[in-house]
N, C-alpha and C positions, 0 to 999 in steps of 0.2 A: 134223413129217412133211412132205416136200416134195411138189410137184405130182404127180410120177410115182408116188410111194408111195401117195398118196391115190387116183390113178387105178387102180392095181392093186387097191387095196382095193375100189374100186367095181366093177371087173370081176368080182371074186370074189363080191361081194355080189349083183350082178345075176344072175350065172350060177347062184347058189344059190336064186334065186327070191324074194329078200327086198327087192327094189328099193323097194317101197312100204311097208316096215315100219319106217321111221323114226318115232320117237315125236314127238309134238307139240312138246315142249319142246326137242328137238334143234335145230329150225329156226325155231320160232315162239314168240310169247308173247302173252298176253291184252292187248288194247289198251284195251277199254272194255266196260262192261256189268256188272261185278261178278259177282254170283252168277247172272247170266243166261248166263254161259259156264261149261260143265262139261266137264272132261276125263274121258273114260270109257275102259273097256277097257284099263286100264293105260297110258294115253297114246296109244292107237292111233286113238281117235275123239274128236272135239270136237263138243259140242252147243251150238248157239246158240239162244237163246229170246228171243222178243219178246212182251211184253204191253203193256197201256196205260201201264206205268211206264217201260219201257226196252227197247231192243234190246241187241245185243252185237256185238263184233268182235275180230279178232286180226290180227297182222301178222308179217312175217318179221323176223329179227334183223339182217339185213345188206342192203345194196344190191347191185344187179346191173347189168351193162352189156350183157348179151345172154344168151340161153339158152332152155331148154325148161322150161316151168313147168306143172305139172299139179295138179289137185285132184279127188278123188272127192267128189261131193256127192249128198245126198238131201234133197229140198226139202220144206217143210211140206205136209201132205196135206189140211188143213182148207179150208173156204171162205176163201181167203187174199187176196181182193181188197184191194189197197192195200199188201200186204207185198212187200218187195223183198229178195231174197237175192243176194249178190254174191261174186265172186272176180275180182281185177284186179291190175294193176301200176300204180304211180303214182310220180312223181318228187317230189311235195310232201313235205317233212319231216313227220313225225307231229305233228299239232296245228297245222300251218301252213295258210295260205290257198292254195287251188287257183287261182292266177292265172298265166296263161301257162306252164302246166305240161305235162308229158307224162303220158299215161295211156291204157291200153286195157283194156276191161273186159267181163266177163259180168255182166249184171244180169237176174235172173229176176223177172218181174212176175207176182204171184199173180193167180188168177182164181177163178171161182165153183166150179170143180172142177179136179182135177189135170191134165186134158187142156186146160184153158183157159189154162195158163201161156203167157206171151210172153217169149221171150228177146230182150232188148235188148243189142246190142253197140255200143260207141262207141270212137272213137279221138280223143284229144287230142294235138296236136303243137305245143307252144309257143303254144297259143291256147285258144279256148273250146269246141272240139269241134264239135258239131252234125253229126257224121258217123254218125248212127245207122243201123244195119241191124237189122231185127227178123225173128224166125223163130218159127213154131209148131213145137213139138217133136213128133216122130213116135213118142214113147213116153211112158209115165207117169213123170215125173221124181221122183215121191214114193214109188214102189213099191220102188225099190232104188237103190243108188249107181250113178252114171254118171260117166265121166271127161271133164273139161273141161280143155282144154290151150291154152296160148299159146306160140307159138314166135316168137322175136324175134332178128333179126340186122341187119346193115347193108343188107340187100336187101329184106326184107319182114317183116311181122307176119302170122302165120297163126293163126286160131282153129279149134280142133278140138273135136268132140264124139265120144267113143268112137272116136277115130282117123280120123274123117271130117272133112276140111276144110270149113268153112262160110263162111269169110270170109278174104280176103287184102287187106292194105293194103300197097302197094308203096312203096319209097323213090323218090319222084319229085322229089327236091330239085333235079334238073337243070332242072325247069320251074317252080321257085319254090315247091313244096309243102313245108311243114315236115314233118319226120320226127323221131320220138322219138330223142333223142340223149343225154339226161341219164340218170344212174343212177336206177334205180327199185327200190322194194321191193314186196313182195306184201301185199295186204290182203284180208280177207274179212269179211263182216258180214251181219247181218239188221236191217232198219230199215223205216220207213214214211215216206211223204210224202203228206199230204193234198192239198197244192198240186199235186203231180205226178200221183198215182195215185188220188186220191179218198179218202173216209173208209174206215176199217177197221171191220168188225163184230167188236168185241172179244169178243162173246159166243161167237164161234167159236174163240177162243184158249184157252190160249197157242199161239203158232205156233212150231214147232221145226224147225230145219235141222240136218243132221249132215254133218260133213266127215271125211275120212280120206285116207291116202296123202300123207304129209308130206315126202317126199323132194323135193329141188330139184336140178336139173341145169343150173346156170347159171354165168356168169363173175362171181365176186365182184369188185365194183367198188370197189377200195381205192386207186385211183390217178387222178390227173386226166388221164391219157393215154387217150383213148377206144380207141386201137388195141390196148391191152392186152386188150380184150374182143372182138377180132375172130376168136376161135377158131372161131366158128360160121359162118364165111363160105366154107367149102369149096364147090366146084362143086355138090355134091349137095344143098346147103342153100339154093340160090338160086331154085329153082323146084319146083313140085309135080311129082310123077311122073305119067305118063299115067293110071294108075289113080286117083290122087288127083284129077286134073283131071276125070275122068269123074264121080266121086262128088261133087265140088264143084259141077259143073253140075247134077247131079240134085237135090241138096239145095236149091240156090238156085231152081231151077225149081219145085219142088213145095212148099217150106216157107217161103220168104222172103215176108214180108207187107209189108215197108216197106224202101225203100232211099233214102237221102238223095240219091243220084245220079239217081234217077228224079224226085225232087221238085224239086231245085234244082241241076241239073248245071252251069249257068253260073257258080254261086257257088264252085265247087270245081274247080281246074284238073285234079286227078287224075281227076275224072269224065270229062273230055273225052278222056283218054288210056286209062283202064282200063275204061270203061263197056262191057260186052259188047254186041255188035251186036244179039243177040236181045232184050236188055232195052231197048235204044233203040227197037226196033220195037214192043215191047209198050207202052212209054211213049207213043209216037206214037198207037197205037190207043186208049189210054186218053184222051188229050187230044182225040181225035176223037169220043168218046162211046161207045166200045166198053166192054165189061165191065172195070171197074177194081177188082174185088173183091180182086185179089192185093195191092193196096197200101192200107194203112191211112193215116189222117191222120198228119201230122208229129208227132214227139214233142218235147216240151220237154226241153232238156238239163238234167240235174240231177246234181250231184255233192255228196255228203255225205262228209266224212271218216269213212270207215267203219272205220303204221307199220313189217318188216325181217328170215337163215338161216345156220346154220353152213355154210361153203362146202365142197362136195365136187365137185371138178372132174369133167368128163364122162368117161364110159367109152365114148363114141361110136366111137372108132377101132377098138375091138374088135368092134363089132357093126354098123358101117355106119350107114345112115340111122336115126335114133332112132325114127321113126314106125312101128315094127314092129307097133304095136298094131292097125293097120288090118285090119279083117276083110273078107274078100271074100265 
């Protein structure tokens, strides 16, 4: 089946309302955890469980060079302090060492109740990262599934929650900033780190996370030529729309609790270019002794290999900008 035949298939598939009905084993496979990973609902849902013996994780079957990657997630509802639930893209081969690699990720840090979750986002670009931005969620992430999305092309990486952009990392290679350029696969996991997040109260466990929506809309990276994956670089994919920009500003103003650019702007050239004026002002006020409750202490970078999707090219041309899920 050639590219256009697959695209037509996807158009019909999306139009019929089944875009997220791909089964787990079509695009993913279990990576680690043994019986701590369960495939439920005839392959439509995956359950990851962690107890004092093991966590679990899965990964996509193929690598990608750009695209739009989404996952529906429902997080553990117990007192989950110390538990980390993830969804991310990474260039390191499965089982390899994460050194000078590319990665961008959602990491949900558990708390003493469902509304105490912290979302940690990070970007690694041929280095060790340290580009954390953290958010409090404006909903209970344990009560139902929510959609977490990563959009990646040659211009920017955008993090979305339920269609709302919460973070943008631009391609600033023109000023010497590294930008993810290696092929990457998708990984998802549940794990814990005493060193990073403190001890877990295992009497509250086991801790269970659920995933669904296993479709992938990305460029299958099966060539050493990066330009083969520049399909996502149309004008409409280079910037947020005005409505997206408004929602982006609102989320960051009301729910962002830590920004590496506020903490160490001189250490990152992109901060001096992309750091919004209003955040610079707030940072100056904090440094002068005003209320700094909007910014928590810095986070220690932590990466644990938490592996690879049958390729279905995009049906974007039939529907315009893919972020139609945005609710106004």
